[in-house]
N, C-alpha and C positions, 0 to 999 in steps of 0.2 A: 859369462864373465871372463875377460882375458886374464892371462897370467899376471900381467902388470897391474890390472885393477884388483885382482885377488890379493896380490902382495900389499897393495896400498890399503885395502880393506882390513887385512890381518894386522897391519901395523897400526892402523887407526884403532882397532879393537883392543890391541895390547895397551895403547896409550890410555884409552878410556878405562880399562880395568885397573891400570896403575893409578889413574886419577881417583877412581872410586875408593881404592885402598887407602890413598892418602887422605881423602875426605873422612873416611871412617876413623883413621888414626888421629886426625885433628879433633874429631868429635870426642874421642876418648880422652885426648889430651886436655881439651877444654873442660871436661868434667872433672879431671884430676886437679886442674888449675883452680876451678871453682871451689873445690873442697879445700885446697890449700889456702885460698884467700879468706874464706869465711869460717872454716872449720867444719862446715856441713858437707855431707857426702851422700850420694844416692845409694840406697840400700834396698834389697829385695826381701820381702817377707815370704816365708814358706808357703802360706796359704795361697798366694797369688799364682803359683804354679803347682797347685796341690795334686793335680792329676798325673804328675810325673814322679818317678822315684828320685831318691836323693842325688845319685850320680848325674842323672839327666838334667835335673834342676841346676846343680852347681856348674856343670860343664856348659850348659846353655847360657846361664847368666854370665859366666866368665868370658865366653865367646863374644858377648855383646859389649864387654868392657867394664862390667860391674866389679867392684873391689870389696864391697861391704854386703854382708848377708845376715839374715835372721832365720836360721835353719829351723825346720820342724824337727823337734827332738824325737818324735816317734819314728820318722823316716830315717833319721840318723842312726837310731838303734837298729832298725831293720837292715840298714846298710852294713852295720858292723856284725850283725848276726850272720850275714851272708859272706862277708869279706874279712872278718877278724877284728879283734879289739884294736882300736887306734886307727882303723882304716878311714873313718870319716874325717878325722883331723888331718890325716895324711893327704886325703883328696883335696881338702881346703888349701893346705899348704902348697901342694903341687900346682894348683890353679891360681895361686896368688890371692886367695880370698881370706877375709877376716870376719869372724863371727862377732858382730857388734851387739847382738842380743840373741835370744832364742825363744821359741814359742811352743806351747804355753802350758798353763795349768789353771783350769777352772775350779770352782766350788771350794775355794779355801777360806773365804771370808765369812760365810754364813754357816751356822750349825745346821746340818742336814744329814740324811742317810748317805748322800753322795760324797760328803766331805771325808768320810772314813777312807774310802778308796782313793780320793784325791790326794790325801796326805801320804798314803803309801806310794802313789805314783810320783809324787814330788821327790821322794827320796832317791829314786833312780834318775830322775830328770836333772837334779842338781849335779849329780855325778857326771851325767852325759854332757851337760852344758859346760862344766869345767874341763872335760876332756876335749871339747871342741875349741877351747880358748875363749868361750863366751863368759862374760862376768855378769850377765843379766838374764832373767827369765820374766816374761810378762805373765801377770796373774790377773785376768780380767774379772770384774764384778758383773755377773750376769744373773743375780738373784731375782727370781720371778715371783716369789711368795710375798704376801703382805707382811710388812714389818712395822715396829713401833720404835720410839726413841729408846726404850729400855733395851732393845736388841743390840745397840751399838757397843755396850760394854763387852758383850761376848765377841763382837766383831774384832775389837781391839785385842782381846785375849787370843782369839784364833789366829790373827795375823802375827802376833808376837811369837806364838808357838811355831809357826812355819818359818819365821825369821831365824829361829834357833836351829832349824833343820838346815837352812841355807848357809848359816854362818861359817861352819867348818870348811865349806867349799869356796868361801869368798864370793858367793853369788848374791847379787841384789835381786830381790823379788819386787817387781814394779807393779803397783796397784794401778790398773787401767779402769777408769770410769767408763761405763758404756751407757748410752742415752736411755735405754729401756730398763736398766737395773732398778730394783726397788730398794737398794741400799746405798749404792755409790754411782750416781749418774751425772755428776757435774764437777767442775773444777773446785768449787768451794768445799764440797763434802769430801772429795778425795784428798785435798790438802789437809783438812781437819783430821781425817782418819789417820793419814800417814804421820802427821805431827803428834797425835795423841798416842799412837802405838810407840813411837819414839824408840824404834829398834834400828840399829845401824844397817841391817840388811833388808829393811822395808822402805821402798822408795816411791816417789811420785813420777808419773809419766803422762804424756798427752797423746791422744788420738785426735787428729784434726777433723775427722768426720764426726766423731761423737761430740767434739767441742762445738762445731757449727750447727749440726743437725739436732743437738740436744738442748737442754735448758740452760746451759752456760751462756754467759755474755762475754764479748771481747774484753770488757773492762775487768772481768774476773782475773785476767792474766796479771793485772797489777798486784794481786795478792801473792803471787809467786816470788819467792826470794831467789836471788842469784845462786845458781848451783843446785836448785831443787829439782829441775827437770833432768831426768836420767835417760829418757828415750822418747822418740817421737814416731808415731805412725802417721803417714800422710795419705790422704785420699780427698777428692773433691766431693761436695754436696750438690747433687743435681737439682735443678729447679723443679722438676717433676720426677717421681710422684710426690704428693704432699708428704711432709715429714711424719705426719700422723700415721701414715700407712707404709712408709718407706721401710725397706728391709736392708740387711747387710749387703745383699747382692746388688743394691742400687748405688753403692759406692763407686765413684768415677775416677778416671785418671785426672790429675791436676790440669786445670784449664778447661775441663768439660762440664764444670758446674758453676756455682755462684759464690762459693766461699772465698773470702778475701785472703787467699793464701799468702800473697806477697806481704801484705800488711801483718799477718799473723807471724810469718817467719822473721820479719824485721824485728818484731817485738821479742820473739824467743831468743834471737841472737843478742839483743840488747840485755836480756836477762842472763846471758852467759852460756846459752846452749850452743854447742859446737860439735855435734856428733852426727849420727845417722838420721836420715829421713827415709823411713822404711815403708815402701809402697805395699799397702795391704788392700787387696781387692778380692771380692767374693763372687763376682759374676762368673758363672760356669763357663761361658764362652772364653773369658780371659784365662781361667784356670786350665782350660784344655788347649790353649794356644801354645805353640812352640816357645819354650822359655827364652830362647834368644830373641825372638820377636817381641815378647812382652817386656823383656829387660831393655831392649833397644828403645821401646816407647817410653819406658820409665825414665831413661836418660834424657830423651828428647823433651819430656814434659816437666821434669823436676830440675834439670840443670839450669834452665833459664831463671827459675826462681832463686836458685843459689847465687847465680851471677847478678841477680837484681837486688841483692841485699843492700840496703842503704847503709852508708857509713855512720 
């Protein structure tokens, strides 16, 4: 290659690099604009990059252009054990990230041996969530034992009790119905439970995979009152495997399944929801993937849904 051609080639390469940087900046800008228009914003759930530590996750997600996160509280505590109290929040602030929610605490709704430890764990988790600037913790229902109608009175009492633990910290505990739960596995039951508990710190949320892969129907969303949805997890429902044998690991990126996500999001916005869409995936390949790569794909697959919200 002659000196002249080499100079031409280097100049062309520089222009291409600058162009790619501009494209990436525009993509990030479009995501922010979409959030500003509808109120919705792309968010990353801690489990989606669970094979990395707190710092690596947050730095990787921020590099991709993410602004909203749902941190894993255990990893946040581990980060502070190594770097000092307040270091997790400082990292979020330094990266321009906001904790829209936090994850999570199981075994709070049903009376069981596991619940005793779960309640103790919740006590430090509400403190950690508050220190991160999060005002929400997800409390999934994953009860696997057989239950009867009589058990629900205790469920209401159990949830009221943990609501009292969260109250001094101004943390909302959001009941997440999961499709395989033997207590709370659909929109109708979850709404009924939250309403009957009637505690200011016990709230309703939606996971769009559990909504579409479980026993709920789209029409059940009509039962939700404006302002009742406090958080949303997003993932697609694949056509295969059959839902009868599907597992959490089968959750897919938006657009890779058959759930009518645009229709659902239009409905949620009509109901007044205007916060995070938190990508929650359990596929180990995804969880081991560079957090920047995963977050970039999250922006690519969720942002068009935000931009497609009907007026």
